[in-house]
C-alpha positions in Angstrom: 13.5 0.2 8.0 11.7 -0.5 4.7 9.3 -3.5 4.9 8.1 -2.9 1.4 11.3 -4.5 0.0 10.2 -7.9 1.4 7.8 -10.2 -0.4 4.4 -10.2 1.3 0.9 -11.7 0.6 -2.0 -9.9 2.3 -3.9 -12.4 4.5 -4.8 -10.3 7.6 -7.5 -7.8 8.3 -5.4 -4.8 9.1 -5.1 -2.6 11.1 -6.6 -4.6 13.9 -8.6 -2.6 16.4 -7.2 -0.8 19.4 -9.9 -0.6 22.1 -10.2 0.6 25.7 -11.1 -1.9 28.4 -13.0 0.3 30.8 -14.7 -2.4 32.9 -11.4 -4.4 33.4 -9.6 -1.1 34.3 -12.3 -0.3 36.9 -12.3 -3.8 38.4 -8.5 -3.8 38.9 -8.4 -0.2 40.0 -5.0 0.3 38.5 -3.7 1.6 35.1 -5.9 2.4 32.2 -6.0 -0.8 30.1 -6.3 -0.9 26.3 -6.3 -4.0 24.1 -4.7 -4.5 20.7 -7.0 -7.0 19.0 -4.8 -9.3 17.0 -7.4 -11.9 17.6 -9.2 -10.1 14.8 -6.7 -10.7 12.0 -9.4 -12.6 10.2 -7.7 -15.8 8.9 -9.5 -18.8 10.3 -10.7 -17.1 13.5 -7.6 -14.9 13.6 -4.5 -14.7 15.7 -1.0 -13.3 15.8 0.5 -15.9 13.4 -1.4 -14.4 10.4 0.9 -11.4 10.4 4.0 -13.6 10.3 2.5 -15.8 7.6 2.0 -12.8 5.3 5.8 -12.8 4.9 6.5 -16.5 5.3 4.0 -17.6 2.7 5.2 -14.9 0.3 8.7 -16.3 0.7 7.4 -19.8 0.1 5.8 -18.7 -3.1 9.0 -16.8 -4.2 11.0 -20.0 -3.7 8.5 -22.0 -5.8 7.2 -24.2 -3.0 4.2 -26.5 -3.6 3.8 -27.5 0.0 4.4 -25.9 3.4 5.5 -27.9 6.4 5.3 -26.7 10.0 5.1 -28.0 13.5 3.5 -27.2 16.8 1.7 -28.6 19.9 -1.5 -30.5 19.4 -3.6 -27.4 19.8 -1.3 -25.1 17.9 -2.8 -21.8 16.8 0.1 -21.4 14.4 -0.6 -24.8 12.7 -4.3 -23.8 12.2 -3.4 -20.4 10.7 -0.7 -22.0 8.5 -3.2 -24.6 7.2 -5.7 -21.7 6.5 -3.1 -19.6 4.7 -2.1 -22.6 2.5 -5.7 -23.3 1.7 -6.3 -19.7 0.7 -3.2 -19.6 -1.5 -3.9 -23.0 -3.1 -0.9 -24.8 -1.6 -0.7 -28.1 0.3 0.1 -28.1 4.0 1.6 -30.8 6.2 1.7 -30.4 10.0 3.7 -32.3 12.7 1.8 -32.1 16.0 3.7 -32.7 19.2 2.0 -34.1 22.3 3.3 -31.7 25.0 0.5 -32.3 27.6 -0.4 -36.0 27.6 -4.1 -35.0 27.5 -6.3 -37.8 26.1 -9.6 -35.8 26.3 -11.5 -36.2 23.0 -12.0 -32.5 22.6 -8.3 -31.8 23.1 -7.3 -34.3 20.5 -9.9 -33.6 17.8 -11.7 -30.3 18.5 -10.5 -26.7 18.4 -7.5 -26.0 16.3 -7.2 -29.7 15.2 -10.7 -29.6 13.8 -9.8 -26.5 11.8 -6.5 -28.0 10.6 -8.5 -30.8 9.1 -11.2 -28.6 7.6 -8.5 -26.5 5.9 -7.2 -29.7 4.2 -3.9 -30.1 6.0 -2.3 -33.5 6.4 -1.1 -34.3 9.9 1.5 -36.5 11.6 1.8 -36.9 15.4 4.9 -37.0 17.5 5.5 -37.8 21.2 6.9 -35.3 23.7 10.6 -34.2 24.0 11.6 -34.9 20.4 13.7 -32.6 18.2 10.7 -31.4 16.3 12.7 -29.3 13.8 14.9 -32.3 13.0 11.7 -34.4 12.6 10.3 -31.8 10.2 13.5 -31.6 8.1 13.5 -35.4 7.8 9.9 -35.3 6.5 10.9 -32.4 4.1 13.8 -34.4 2.8 11.5 -37.4 2.1 9.2 -35.1 0.2 12.1 -33.7 -1.9 13.1 -37.2 -2.8 9.5 -37.6 -4.1 9.8 -34.5 -6.3 7.9 -32.1 -4.0 9.2 -28.6 -3.3 8.6 -28.1 0.5 9.0 -24.9 2.4 9.5 -25.4 6.1 8.2 -23.0 8.7 9.5 -23.2 12.3 7.2 -23.4 15.3 5.2 -20.3 15.7 6.5 -18.9 12.4 9.3 -17.6 14.5 12.3 -16.8 12.3 13.5 -13.4 11.0 11.1 -13.6 8.1 8.1 -14.2 10.3 9.1 -11.6 12.8 8.7 -9.0 10.1 5.0 -9.3 10.7 5.4 -7.9 14.2 7.8 -5.2 13.1 4.9 -4.1 11.0 2.6 -4.4 14.0 4.9 -2.1 16.0 4.6 0.4 13.1 0.8 0.0 13.1 0.4 0.5 16.8 2.6 3.6 16.9 0.4 5.0 14.1 -2.7 4.2 16.1 -1.3 5.8 19.3 -0.4 9.0 17.4 -3.8 9.1 15.6 -5.7 8.6 18.9 -3.5 10.9 21.0 -2.6 8.0 23.3 0.5 8.2 25.4 1.3 4.6 26.2 3.5 3.6 29.1 3.7 -0.2 28.6 2.9 -2.9 26.1 2.3 -6.5 27.4 1.7 -9.7 25.6 2.2 -13.5 25.8 5.5 -14.8 24.5 6.3 -18.3 23.5 8.2 -19.2 20.3 9.8 -15.6 20.4 8.8 -14.2 17.0 6.1 -11.9 18.2 8.2 -10.3 20.9 11.3 -10.2 18.7 9.5 -8.4 15.9 7.8 -6.0 18.3 11.0 -5.0 20.2 12.9 -4.6 16.9 10.2 -2.3 15.5 9.8 -0.3 18.7 13.6 0.1 19.1 14.1 1.0 15.4 11.5 3.8 15.8 13.0 4.9 19.1 9.5 4.5 20.6 10.6 4.5 24.2 7.7 2.2 25.3 8.8 -0.8 27.4 7.7 -4.1 26.1 7.0 -7.0 28.5 6.5 -10.6 27.3 4.7 -12.9 29.7 6.2 -16.3 29.2 4.1 -19.4 28.5 6.7 -22.1 28.4 10.4 -21.5 29.0 12.3 -20.1 32.0 13.1 -16.4 32.0 16.8 -16.7 31.0 16.0 -19.0 28.1 13.0 -17.0 26.9 14.9 -13.7 26.9 17.9 -15.3 25.2 15.8 -16.7 22.5 13.9 -13.4 21.9 17.2 -11.4 21.9 18.9 -13.7 19.4 15.9 -13.5 17.0 15.6 -9.8 17.4 19.2 -9.4 16.4 18.6 -11.5 13.3 15.5 -9.5 12.5 17.3 -6.2 12.9 20.1 -7.4 10.5 17.5 -8.5 8.0 15.9 -5.0 8.2 19.3 -3.3 7.7 19.5 -1.9 11.2 21.9 -4.2 13.1 22.5 -3.5 16.7 19.3 -1.5 17.2 18.0 -3.8 19.9 20.0 -3.9 23.2 19.9 -6.9 25.6 18.2 -4.7 28.2 15.3 -4.0 25.7 14.2 -7.7 25.9 12.3 -8.4 29.1 10.2 -11.5 29.9 8.4 -12.5 33.1 8.0 -16.2 33.2 6.3 -16.5 36.6 2.9 -17.4 35.0 3.8 -20.6 33.1 2.1 -22.6 35.9 2.4 -26.4 35.6 3.9 -26.1 32.1 3.1 -25.3 28.5 -0.5 -26.1 27.6 -1.7 -26.6 31.2 -4.3 -24.1 32.4 -3.8 -23.3 36.1 -6.2 -21.4 38.3 -4.8 -18.0 37.4 -5.2 -18.8 33.7 -8.8 -19.8 34.2 -9.5 -16.7 36.3 -8.1 -14.5 33.6 -10.3 -16.1 31.0 -13.3 -15.6 33.3 -12.5 -11.9 34.1 -11.8 -10.8 30.5 -15.0 -12.5 29.3 -17.2 -11.1 32.0 -15.8 -7.5 32.0 -15.2 -6.6 28.4 -16.5 -9.6 26.4 -13.0 -10.7 25.3 -12.3 -14.4 24.8 -8.8 -15.6 25.6 -7.2 -18.9 24.9 -5.9 -21.2 27.7 -2.4 -21.6 26.3 -1.1 -18.1 25.4 -3.3 -15.1 25.7 -4.8 -16.1 29.1 -1.4 -16.7 30.6 -0.4 -13.3 29.4 -3.5 -11.8 30.9 -3.0 -13.7 34.1 0.4 -12.0 34.4 -1.0 -8.6 33.6 -3.7 -9.0 36.2 -1.3 -10.2 38.9 1.2 -7.5 38.2 -1.5 -4.8 38.4 -2.6 -6.2 41.8 1.0 -6.1 43.0 1.4 -2.5 41.9 3.9 -3.1 39.1 1.6 -1.2 36.7 0.2 1.9 38.5 -2.8 4.2 38.5 -2.2 7.0 36.0 -0.3 4.8 33.6 -1.7 3.4 30.3 -1.0 -0.3 29.4 -1.8 -1.9 26.1 -2.4 -5.7 26.1 -1.7 -7.3 22.8 -4.2 -10.1 22.3 -2.5 -12.9 20.3 -5.8 -14.8 19.6 -6.5 -18.5 19.8 -10.0 -18.4 21.5 -11.0 -21.4 19.3 -8.8 -23.4 21.7 -11.3 -23.0 24.4 -13.4 -25.7 22.8 -10.5 -28.1 23.3 -10.3 -27.3 27.0 -13.9 -28.0 28.0 -12.5 -30.4 30.7 -11.1 -27.4 32.6 -14.5 -25.6 32.9 -17.3 -26.9 35.1 -20.0 -25.8 32.6 -22.6 -28.3 33.9 -22.6 -26.5 37.3 -23.5 -23.2 35.6 -26.4 -24.3 33.4 
C-alpha cells in the first residue's frame, strides 16, 4: 500500500491533533472518549474534505484542468473546501448547489459555507431537489469543453477512489498516533454521508490489519444503501491501491438511526450533541454531519453499546462554519 505513487498536493495541516475528551467522558460515564481533530485541517476553516482534495486537485493538475467542477447541498462543506483549494492553486471553481431542505432563511442561503464559496471566488449555479446532480454537472462540464475549457469534475463529497486515498492516509496517520501515544483503541466512530471518508478509512484499516471496528453514523441514506455505497467504493479504493479484496462486506458498518427528519435537518438529538460538545470540551460541531455523528455516539454510549473500560475515538469531520447558517435552530435571544 504505497500512497507515494499517487499525485498529491499538500493543502492540509497534518497530522491533525488527537485529543482526549475528559469532561465528555465523565458526563456520559461510559468509555474513554478521544477526538481526532479533522476540523483542524486548516483549509478555509478545515474539515475532512481537505484530505481528499490533496489527491483530487493533484489529479486535476496532472490532467491539465483549468477549472474544477463539483456539487453539493446548499451548505456543502465539500464545496467550500473545493473552492478554497482551487483559489490556493490558482484554478477556477464552479459549484452546483442543490436545495435539499427547502430552507428560505437568509443565513442558510447566503451565510456559512455559501459566504466562503463566494469569498474564494467560486461561481455558483443552483438546482432544485431530487435532480440527477452528477448528470447536471456533466452537462455543465460538456458545455465548458465546447467553449474550450478543460474542466475536472469532482463528485459530491470528493467521494471516489482518488478522494478516498485521503482517508487511507488518515488511517495510517491515526495508527501512527495510537502507537506513539500507547493508546489501545477499541472503536472509531464518525459521520458518514457521501461514503469517501468511511471507504478510505476502512480500506486503510483493513490493509494494515488494524483490528479496530469502524462505525459510520449515517446522515442521509438508509443503512442498506449507505453500507452498500461504502463497500462499493472501498472495493474500488483497494483496487486502486493494489490490494483488491482486502475489505470484506462485514467490515463496513453504518448506523443510520440518527438521520432524523432528513439530510440537513437538525433534530433535537443533533442540537443536544452540539450543546454538549461545546459545553464540555469546547468542540464546535456542524448541524449536518459531525453533530449527527456525535448524537449517535452519545446515544449509543447511553444505551451501553460502548462500555466503560473501552476507548473510543470520534473523528471530527469539521464544518462548524455551518453553525452560522443554522441560527434559526438556536434560541440565542433567550440566552443573552
